[in-house]
N, CA, C, O and CB atoms as a CASP TS submission, in Angstrom:
PFRMAT TS
TARGET T0000
AUTHOR 0000-0000-0000
METHOD Language model
MODEL 1
PARENT N/A
ATOM      1  N   MET     1       2.328 -36.468   9.328  1.00  0.00           N
ATOM      2  CA  MET     1       2.799 -35.094   9.351  1.00  0.00           C
ATOM      3  C   MET     1       2.782 -34.579  10.793  1.00  0.00           C
ATOM      4  O   MET     1       1.800 -34.774  11.510  1.00  0.00           O
ATOM      5  CB  MET     1       1.929 -34.197   8.429  1.00  0.00           C
ATOM      6  N   ALA     2       3.851 -33.931  11.212  1.00  0.00           N
ATOM      7  CA  ALA     2       3.950 -33.414  12.571  1.00  0.00           C
ATOM      8  C   ALA     2       3.132 -32.142  12.721  1.00  0.00           C
ATOM      9  O   ALA     2       3.163 -31.260  11.863  1.00  0.00           O
ATOM     10  CB  ALA     2       5.409 -33.152  12.942  1.00  0.00           C
ATOM     11  N   VAL     3       2.400 -32.063  13.829  1.00  0.00           N
ATOM     12  CA  VAL     3       1.565 -30.903  14.119  1.00  0.00           C
ATOM     13  C   VAL     3       2.002 -30.333  15.457  1.00  0.00           C
ATOM     14  O   VAL     3       2.143 -31.086  16.420  1.00  0.00           O
ATOM     15  CB  VAL     3       0.046 -31.277  14.132  1.00  0.00           C
ATOM     16  N   PRO     4       2.223 -29.011  15.550  1.00  0.00           N
ATOM     17  CA  PRO     4       2.627 -28.443  16.834  1.00  0.00           C
ATOM     18  C   PRO     4       1.531 -28.567  17.879  1.00  0.00           C
ATOM     19  O   PRO     4       0.348 -28.448  17.562  1.00  0.00           O
ATOM     20  CB  PRO     4       3.011 -26.987  16.664  1.00  0.00           C
ATOM     21  N   ALA     5       1.924 -28.805  19.121  1.00  0.00           N
ATOM     22  CA  ALA     5       0.959 -28.974  20.203  1.00  0.00           C
ATOM     23  C   ALA     5       0.324 -27.647  20.600  1.00  0.00           C
ATOM     24  O   ALA     5      -0.835 -27.606  21.013  1.00  0.00           O
ATOM     25  CB  ALA     5       1.631 -29.611  21.412  1.00  0.00           C
ATOM     26  N   ARG     6       1.096 -26.552  20.471  1.00  0.00           N
ATOM     27  CA  ARG     6       0.575 -25.235  20.850  1.00  0.00           C
ATOM     28  C   ARG     6       0.891 -24.212  19.766  1.00  0.00           C
ATOM     29  O   ARG     6       1.805 -24.397  18.963  1.00  0.00           O
ATOM     30  CB  ARG     6       1.167 -24.781  22.205  1.00  0.00           C
ATOM     31  N   LYS     7       0.127 -23.145  19.758  1.00  0.00           N
ATOM     32  CA  LYS     7       0.354 -22.052  18.807  1.00  0.00           C
ATOM     33  C   LYS     7       1.648 -21.323  19.166  1.00  0.00           C
ATOM     34  O   LYS     7       1.916 -21.070  20.340  1.00  0.00           O
ATOM     35  CB  LYS     7      -0.850 -21.062  18.799  1.00  0.00           C
ATOM     36  N   THR     8       2.437 -20.989  18.164  1.00  0.00           N
ATOM     37  CA  THR     8       3.665 -20.220  18.384  1.00  0.00           C
ATOM     38  C   THR     8       3.292 -18.758  18.597  1.00  0.00           C
ATOM     39  O   THR     8       2.597 -18.161  17.773  1.00  0.00           O
ATOM     40  CB  THR     8       4.656 -20.373  17.179  1.00  0.00           C
ATOM     41  N   SER     9       3.751 -18.188  19.697  1.00  0.00           N
ATOM     42  CA  SER     9       3.412 -16.806  20.019  1.00  0.00           C
ATOM     43  C   SER     9       4.107 -15.838  19.067  1.00  0.00           C
ATOM     44  O   SER     9       5.068 -16.204  18.391  1.00  0.00           O
ATOM     45  CB  SER     9       3.791 -16.487  21.467  1.00  0.00           C
ATOM     46  N   LYS    10       3.614 -14.594  19.018  1.00  0.00           N
ATOM     47  CA  LYS    10       4.201 -13.567  18.150  1.00  0.00           C
ATOM     48  C   LYS    10       5.647 -13.287  18.540  1.00  0.00           C
ATOM     49  O   LYS    10       6.514 -13.146  17.678  1.00  0.00           O
ATOM     50  CB  LYS    10       3.378 -12.271  18.214  1.00  0.00           C
ATOM     51  N   SER    11       5.902 -13.207  19.847  1.00  0.00           N
ATOM     52  CA  SER    11       7.257 -12.884  20.294  1.00  0.00           C
ATOM     53  C   SER    11       8.230 -14.018  19.970  1.00  0.00           C
ATOM     54  O   SER    11       9.368 -13.762  19.576  1.00  0.00           O
ATOM     55  CB  SER    11       7.267 -12.598  21.802  1.00  0.00           C
ATOM     56  N   LYS    12       7.800 -15.246  20.129  1.00  0.00           N
ATOM     57  CA  LYS    12       8.658 -16.391  19.819  1.00  0.00           C
ATOM     58  C   LYS    12       8.974 -16.434  18.322  1.00  0.00           C
ATOM     59  O   LYS    12      10.109 -16.699  17.927  1.00  0.00           O
ATOM     60  CB  LYS    12       7.984 -17.709  20.262  1.00  0.00           C
ATOM     61  N   LYS    13       7.978 -16.176  17.511  1.00  0.00           N
ATOM     62  CA  LYS    13       8.146 -16.174  16.056  1.00  0.00           C
ATOM     63  C   LYS    13       9.076 -15.047  15.628  1.00  0.00           C
ATOM     64  O   LYS    13       9.930 -15.247  14.764  1.00  0.00           O
ATOM     65  CB  LYS    13       6.784 -16.036  15.353  1.00  0.00           C
ATOM     66  N   ARG    14       8.924 -13.867  16.217  1.00  0.00           N
ATOM     67  CA  ARG    14       9.753 -12.717  15.849  1.00  0.00           C
ATOM     68  C   ARG    14      11.196 -12.878  16.319  1.00  0.00           C
ATOM     69  O   ARG    14      12.121 -12.428  15.643  1.00  0.00           O
ATOM     70  CB  ARG    14       9.164 -11.439  16.430  1.00  0.00           C
ATOM     71  N   LYS    15      11.392 -13.512  17.462  1.00  0.00           N
ATOM     72  CA  LYS    15      12.754 -13.780  17.926  1.00  0.00           C
ATOM     73  C   LYS    15      13.482 -14.732  16.984  1.00  0.00           C
ATOM     74  O   LYS    15      14.686 -14.598  16.764  1.00  0.00           O
ATOM     75  CB  LYS    15      12.729 -14.362  19.339  1.00  0.00           C
ATOM     76  N   ARG    16      12.762 -15.675  16.441  1.00  0.00           N
ATOM     77  CA  ARG    16      13.351 -16.635  15.518  1.00  0.00           C
ATOM     78  C   ARG    16      13.749 -15.976  14.200  1.00  0.00           C
ATOM     79  O   ARG    16      14.712 -16.399  13.562  1.00  0.00           O
ATOM     80  CB  ARG    16      12.378 -17.774  15.257  1.00  0.00           C
ATOM     81  N   ARG    17      13.024 -14.956  13.794  1.00  0.00           N
ATOM     82  CA  ARG    17      13.245 -14.301  12.505  1.00  0.00           C
ATOM     83  C   ARG    17      14.128 -13.057  12.579  1.00  0.00           C
ATOM     84  O   ARG    17      14.228 -12.334  11.588  1.00  0.00           O
ATOM     85  CB  ARG    17      11.930 -13.928  11.909  1.00  0.00           C
ATOM     86  N   THR    18      14.757 -12.786  13.689  1.00  0.00           N
ATOM     87  CA  THR    18      15.531 -11.547  13.837  1.00  0.00           C
ATOM     88  C   THR    18      16.724 -11.475  12.889  1.00  0.00           C
ATOM     89  O   THR    18      17.112 -10.377  12.491  1.00  0.00           O
ATOM     90  CB  THR    18      16.015 -11.412  15.262  1.00  0.00           C
ATOM     91  N   HIS    19      17.311 -12.595  12.519  1.00  0.00           N
ATOM     92  CA  HIS    19      18.497 -12.587  11.666  1.00  0.00           C
ATOM     93  C   HIS    19      18.155 -12.435  10.193  1.00  0.00           C
ATOM     94  O   HIS    19      19.067 -12.379   9.368  1.00  0.00           O
ATOM     95  CB  HIS    19      19.288 -13.852  11.871  1.00  0.00           C
ATOM     96  N   LYS    20      16.890 -12.367   9.829  1.00  0.00           N
ATOM     97  CA  LYS    20      16.489 -12.307   8.428  1.00  0.00           C
ATOM     98  C   LYS    20      16.341 -10.886   7.900  1.00  0.00           C
ATOM     99  O   LYS    20      15.815 -10.690   6.804  1.00  0.00           O
ATOM    100  CB  LYS    20      15.199 -13.039   8.245  1.00  0.00           C
ATOM    101  N   GLY    21      16.790  -9.901   8.650  1.00  0.00           N
ATOM    102  CA  GLY    21      16.630  -8.515   8.234  1.00  0.00           C
ATOM    103  C   GLY    21      17.490  -8.171   7.036  1.00  0.00           C
ATOM    104  O   GLY    21      18.495  -8.832   6.775  1.00  0.00           O
ATOM    105  N   ILE    22      17.102  -7.150   6.314  1.00  0.00           N
ATOM    106  CA  ILE    22      17.841  -6.691   5.146  1.00  0.00           C
ATOM    107  C   ILE    22      18.715  -5.510   5.560  1.00  0.00           C
ATOM    108  O   ILE    22      18.252  -4.591   6.236  1.00  0.00           O
ATOM    109  CB  ILE    22      16.874  -6.295   3.984  1.00  0.00           C
ATOM    110  N   SER    23      19.966  -5.544   5.155  1.00  0.00           N
ATOM    111  CA  SER    23      20.872  -4.438   5.461  1.00  0.00           C
ATOM    112  C   SER    23      21.176  -3.660   4.182  1.00  0.00           C
ATOM    113  O   SER    23      21.122  -4.200   3.077  1.00  0.00           O
ATOM    114  CB  SER    23      22.184  -4.961   6.111  1.00  0.00           C
ATOM    115  N   ALA    24      21.492  -2.401   4.357  1.00  0.00           N
ATOM    116  CA  ALA    24      21.802  -1.547   3.211  1.00  0.00           C
ATOM    117  C   ALA    24      23.188  -1.889   2.675  1.00  0.00           C
ATOM    118  O   ALA    24      24.067  -2.247   3.459  1.00  0.00           O
ATOM    119  CB  ALA    24      21.725  -0.048   3.601  1.00  0.00           C
ATOM    120  N   PRO    25      23.410  -1.792   1.368  1.00  0.00           N
ATOM    121  CA  PRO    25      24.742  -2.076   0.825  1.00  0.00           C
ATOM    122  C   PRO    25      25.756  -1.020   1.274  1.00  0.00           C
ATOM    123  O   PRO    25      25.400   0.134   1.513  1.00  0.00           O
ATOM    124  CB  PRO    25      24.689  -2.138  -0.712  1.00  0.00           C
ATOM    125  N   ALA    26      27.011  -1.427   1.384  1.00  0.00           N
ATOM    126  CA  ALA    26      28.075  -0.526   1.825  1.00  0.00           C
ATOM    127  C   ALA    26      28.494   0.357   0.655  1.00  0.00           C
ATOM    128  O   ALA    26      29.272  -0.064  -0.201  1.00  0.00           O
ATOM    129  CB  ALA    26      29.295  -1.325   2.382  1.00  0.00           C
ATOM    130  N   VAL    27      27.978   1.579   0.622  1.00  0.00           N
ATOM    131  CA  VAL    27      28.279   2.526  -0.449  1.00  0.00           C
ATOM    132  C   VAL    27      29.096   3.661   0.137  1.00  0.00           C
ATOM    133  O   VAL    27      28.742   4.221   1.174  1.00  0.00           O
ATOM    134  CB  VAL    27      26.976   3.062  -1.122  1.00  0.00           C
ATOM    135  N   SER    28      30.196   4.002  -0.535  1.00  0.00           N
ATOM    136  CA  SER    28      31.043   5.083  -0.065  1.00  0.00           C
ATOM    137  C   SER    28      31.333   6.036  -1.217  1.00  0.00           C
ATOM    138  O   SER    28      31.202   5.677  -2.387  1.00  0.00           O
ATOM    139  CB  SER    28      32.354   4.535   0.537  1.00  0.00           C
ATOM    140  N   PHE    29      31.726   7.246  -0.868  1.00  0.00           N
ATOM    141  CA  PHE    29      32.051   8.261  -1.871  1.00  0.00           C
ATOM    142  C   PHE    29      33.514   8.157  -2.222  1.00  0.00           C
ATOM    143  O   PHE    29      34.371   8.232  -1.342  1.00  0.00           O
ATOM    144  CB  PHE    29      31.713   9.682  -1.365  1.00  0.00           C
ATOM    145  N   ASP    30      33.814   7.985  -3.502  1.00  0.00           N
ATOM    146  CA  ASP    30      35.187   7.900  -3.983  1.00  0.00           C
ATOM    147  C   ASP    30      35.638   9.298  -4.388  1.00  0.00           C
ATOM    148  O   ASP    30      35.162   9.840  -5.386  1.00  0.00           O
ATOM    149  CB  ASP    30      35.311   6.898  -5.179  1.00  0.00           C
ATOM    150  N   HIS    31      36.558   9.887  -3.616  1.00  0.00           N
ATOM    151  CA  HIS    31      36.993  11.264  -3.861  1.00  0.00           C
ATOM    152  C   HIS    31      37.837  11.376  -5.132  1.00  0.00           C
ATOM    153  O   HIS    31      37.849  12.430  -5.767  1.00  0.00           O
ATOM    154  CB  HIS    31      37.788  11.783  -2.666  1.00  0.00           C
ATOM    155  N   ALA    32      38.537  10.317  -5.509  1.00  0.00           N
ATOM    156  CA  ALA    32      39.372  10.374  -6.702  1.00  0.00           C
ATOM    157  C   ALA    32      38.534  10.516  -7.963  1.00  0.00           C
ATOM    158  O   ALA    32      38.919  11.227  -8.891  1.00  0.00           O
ATOM    159  CB  ALA    32      40.243   9.132  -6.795  1.00  0.00           C
ATOM    160  N   LEU    33      37.382   9.837  -7.999  1.00  0.00           N
ATOM    161  CA  LEU    33      36.515   9.877  -9.175  1.00  0.00           C
ATOM    162  C   LEU    33      35.343  10.830  -9.018  1.00  0.00           C
ATOM    163  O   LEU    33      34.726  11.227 -10.007  1.00  0.00           O
ATOM    164  CB  LEU    33      35.999   8.502  -9.473  1.00  0.00           C
ATOM    165  N   GLY    34      35.034  11.198  -7.790  1.00  0.00           N
ATOM    166  CA  GLY    34      33.915  12.105  -7.542  1.00  0.00           C
ATOM    167  C   GLY    34      32.562  11.450  -7.701  1.00  0.00           C
ATOM    168  O   GLY    34      31.602  12.103  -8.111  1.00  0.00           O
ATOM    169  N   GLU    35      32.469  10.161  -7.381  1.00  0.00           N
ATOM    170  CA  GLU    35      31.192   9.457  -7.500  1.00  0.00           C
ATOM    171  C   GLU    35      31.075   8.405  -6.387  1.00  0.00           C
ATOM    172  O   GLU    35      32.061   8.070  -5.730  1.00  0.00           O
ATOM    173  CB  GLU    35      31.060   8.790  -8.904  1.00  0.00           C
ATOM    174  N   TYR    36      29.887   7.905  -6.192  1.00  0.00           N
ATOM    175  CA  TYR    36      29.654   6.871  -5.196  1.00  0.00           C
ATOM    176  C   TYR    36      29.898   5.500  -5.814  1.00  0.00           C
ATOM    177  O   TYR    36      29.655   5.285  -7.001  1.00  0.00           O
ATOM    178  CB  TYR    36      28.223   6.967  -4.630  1.00  0.00           C
ATOM    179  N   ARG    37      30.384   4.574  -4.983  1.00  0.00           N
ATOM    180  CA  ARG    37      30.579   3.204  -5.441  1.00  0.00           C
ATOM    181  C   ARG    37      30.461   2.267  -4.249  1.00  0.00           C
ATOM    182  O   ARG    37      30.606   2.685  -3.101  1.00  0.00           O
ATOM    183  CB  ARG    37      31.955   3.036  -6.145  1.00  0.00           C
ATOM    184  N   MET    38      30.199   1.000  -4.529  1.00  0.00           N
ATOM    185  CA  MET    38      30.104   0.011  -3.466  1.00  0.00           C
ATOM    186  C   MET    38      31.504  -0.333  -2.977  1.00  0.00           C
ATOM    187  O   MET    38      32.438  -0.429  -3.773  1.00  0.00           O
ATOM    188  CB  MET    38      29.362  -1.259  -3.952  1.00  0.00           C
ATOM    189  N   SER    39      31.649  -0.518  -1.678  1.00  0.00           N
ATOM    190  CA  SER    39      32.942  -0.858  -1.103  1.00  0.00           C
ATOM    191  C   SER    39      33.410  -2.212  -1.627  1.00  0.00           C
ATOM    192  O   SER    39      32.598  -3.118  -1.816  1.00  0.00           O
ATOM    193  CB  SER    39      32.866  -0.871   0.433  1.00  0.00           C
ATOM    194  N   HIS    40      34.694  -2.353  -1.859  1.00  0.00           N
ATOM    195  CA  HIS    40      35.323  -3.578  -2.348  1.00  0.00           C
ATOM    196  C   HIS    40      34.828  -3.986  -3.734  1.00  0.00           C
ATOM    197  O   HIS    40      34.858  -5.170  -4.070  1.00  0.00           O
ATOM    198  CB  HIS    40      35.075  -4.702  -1.373  1.00  0.00           C
ATOM    199  N   HIS    41      34.374  -3.033  -4.541  1.00  0.00           N
ATOM    200  CA  HIS    41      33.933  -3.299  -5.909  1.00  0.00           C
ATOM    201  C   HIS    41      34.614  -2.323  -6.862  1.00  0.00           C
ATOM    202  O   HIS    41      34.995  -1.220  -6.470  1.00  0.00           O
ATOM    203  CB  HIS    41      32.389  -3.189  -6.025  1.00  0.00           C
ATOM    204  N   VAL    42      34.761  -2.731  -8.090  1.00  0.00           N
ATOM    205  CA  VAL    42      35.312  -1.865  -9.127  1.00  0.00           C
ATOM    206  C   VAL    42      34.264  -0.816  -9.487  1.00  0.00           C
ATOM    207  O   VAL    42      33.078  -1.132  -9.582  1.00  0.00           O
ATOM    208  CB  VAL    42      35.739  -2.690 -10.386  1.00  0.00           C
ATOM    209  N   SER    43      34.692   0.425  -9.688  1.00  0.00           N
ATOM    210  CA  SER    43      33.755   1.490 -10.045  1.00  0.00           C
ATOM    211  C   SER    43      33.282   1.312 -11.482  1.00  0.00           C
ATOM    212  O   SER    43      33.820   0.492 -12.227  1.00  0.00           O
ATOM    213  CB  SER    43      34.407   2.879  -9.861  1.00  0.00           C
ATOM    214  N   LEU    44      32.283   2.079 -11.859  1.00  0.00           N
ATOM    215  CA  LEU    44      31.736   1.992 -13.211  1.00  0.00           C
ATOM    216  C   LEU    44      32.745   2.433 -14.271  1.00  0.00           C
ATOM    217  O   LEU    44      32.665   2.017 -15.427  1.00  0.00           O
ATOM    218  CB  LEU    44      30.479   2.837 -13.316  1.00  0.00           C
ATOM    219  N   LYS    45      33.690   3.275 -13.867  1.00  0.00           N
ATOM    220  CA  LYS    45      34.724   3.735 -14.807  1.00  0.00           C
ATOM    221  C   LYS    45      35.925   2.791 -14.870  1.00  0.00           C
ATOM    222  O   LYS    45      36.863   3.049 -15.625  1.00  0.00           O
ATOM    223  CB  LYS    45      35.196   5.128 -14.415  1.00  0.00           C
ATOM    224  N   GLY    46      35.919   1.705 -14.094  1.00  0.00           N
ATOM    225  CA  GLY    46      36.980   0.707 -14.153  1.00  0.00           C
ATOM    226  C   GLY    46      38.115   0.905 -13.175  1.00  0.00           C
ATOM    227  O   GLY    46      39.187   0.331 -13.366  1.00  0.00           O
ATOM    228  N   TYR    47      37.918   1.704 -12.120  1.00  0.00           N
ATOM    229  CA  TYR    47      38.966   1.952 -11.134  1.00  0.00           C
ATOM    230  C   TYR    47      38.731   1.148  -9.869  1.00  0.00           C
ATOM    231  O   TYR    47      37.593   0.946  -9.446  1.00  0.00           O
ATOM    232  CB  TYR    47      39.043   3.435 -10.802  1.00  0.00           C
ATOM    233  N   TYR    48      39.837   0.685  -9.262  1.00  0.00           N
ATOM    234  CA  TYR    48      39.799   0.029  -7.959  1.00  0.00           C
ATOM    235  C   TYR    48      41.030   0.469  -7.191  1.00  0.00           C
ATOM    236  O   TYR    48      42.152   0.293  -7.668  1.00  0.00           O
ATOM    237  CB  TYR    48      39.740  -1.534  -8.097  1.00  0.00           C
ATOM    238  N   LYS    49      40.841   1.035  -6.016  1.00  0.00           N
ATOM    239  CA  LYS    49      41.917   1.580  -5.193  1.00  0.00           C
ATOM    240  C   LYS    49      42.766   2.574  -5.975  1.00  0.00           C
ATOM    241  O   LYS    49      43.995   2.510  -5.951  1.00  0.00           O
ATOM    242  CB  LYS    49      42.795   0.454  -4.657  1.00  0.00           C
ATOM    243  N   ASP    50      42.100   3.490  -6.669  1.00  0.00           N
ATOM    244  CA  ASP    50      42.722   4.570  -7.436  1.00  0.00           C
ATOM    245  C   ASP    50      43.603   4.082  -8.571  1.00  0.00           C
ATOM    246  O   ASP    50      44.465   4.833  -9.030  1.00  0.00           O
ATOM    247  CB  ASP    50      43.532   5.429  -6.527  1.00  0.00           C
ATOM    248  N   LYS    51      43.424   2.860  -9.042  1.00  0.00           N
ATOM    249  CA  LYS    51      44.171   2.345 -10.188  1.00  0.00           C
ATOM    250  C   LYS    51      43.190   1.845 -11.245  1.00  0.00           C
ATOM    251  O   LYS    51      42.139   1.292 -10.920  1.00  0.00           O
ATOM    252  CB  LYS    51      45.142   1.208  -9.756  1.00  0.00           C
ATOM    253  N   LYS    52      43.541   2.045 -12.495  1.00  0.00           N
ATOM    254  CA  LYS    52      42.709   1.592 -13.611  1.00  0.00           C
ATOM    255  C   LYS    52      42.906   0.081 -13.766  1.00  0.00           C
ATOM    256  O   LYS    52      44.015  -0.368 -14.055  1.00  0.00           O
ATOM    257  CB  LYS    52      43.072   2.354 -14.944  1.00  0.00           C
ATOM    258  N   VAL    53      41.850  -0.701 -13.580  1.00  0.00           N
ATOM    259  CA  VAL    53      41.976  -2.162 -13.683  1.00  0.00           C
ATOM    260  C   VAL    53      41.203  -2.714 -14.876  1.00  0.00           C
ATOM    261  O   VAL    53      41.479  -3.828 -15.320  1.00  0.00           O
ATOM    262  CB  VAL    53      41.483  -2.828 -12.398  1.00  0.00           C
ATOM    263  N   ILE    54      40.239  -1.959 -15.403  1.00  0.00           N
ATOM    264  CA  ILE    54      39.448  -2.410 -16.539  1.00  0.00           C
ATOM    265  C   ILE    54      39.447  -1.304 -17.595  1.00  0.00           C
ATOM    266  O   ILE    54      39.151  -0.148 -17.292  1.00  0.00           O
ATOM    267  CB  ILE    54      37.990  -2.779 -16.104  1.00  0.00           C
ATOM    268  N   ASP    55      39.775  -1.663 -18.817  1.00  0.00           N
ATOM    269  CA  ASP    55      39.717  -0.702 -19.926  1.00  0.00           C
ATOM    270  C   ASP    55      38.327  -0.751 -20.531  1.00  0.00           C
ATOM    271  O   ASP    55      37.813  -1.822 -20.850  1.00  0.00           O
ATOM    272  CB  ASP    55      40.806  -1.009 -21.009  1.00  0.00           C
ATOM    273  N   ASN    56      37.727   0.415 -20.684  1.00  0.00           N
ATOM    274  CA  ASN    56      36.379   0.478 -21.273  1.00  0.00           C
ATOM    275  C   ASN    56      36.438   0.592 -22.762  1.00  0.00           C
ATOM    276  O   ASN    56      35.399   0.656 -23.418  1.00  0.00           O
ATOM    277  CB  ASN    56      35.597   1.641 -20.710  1.00  0.00           C
TER
END
């Protein structure tokens, strides 16, 4: 089993992990329906780009 020769410093470890952050989902307000929805997703009422795509 490989063992590191030296301890990894805090700064080196944190630089390596910088890309692992969590980002907030892209949520926008849909003025046609008057509710919030995720971008590029169908709304809960079945609309996408102001057109009915899913019948409930």
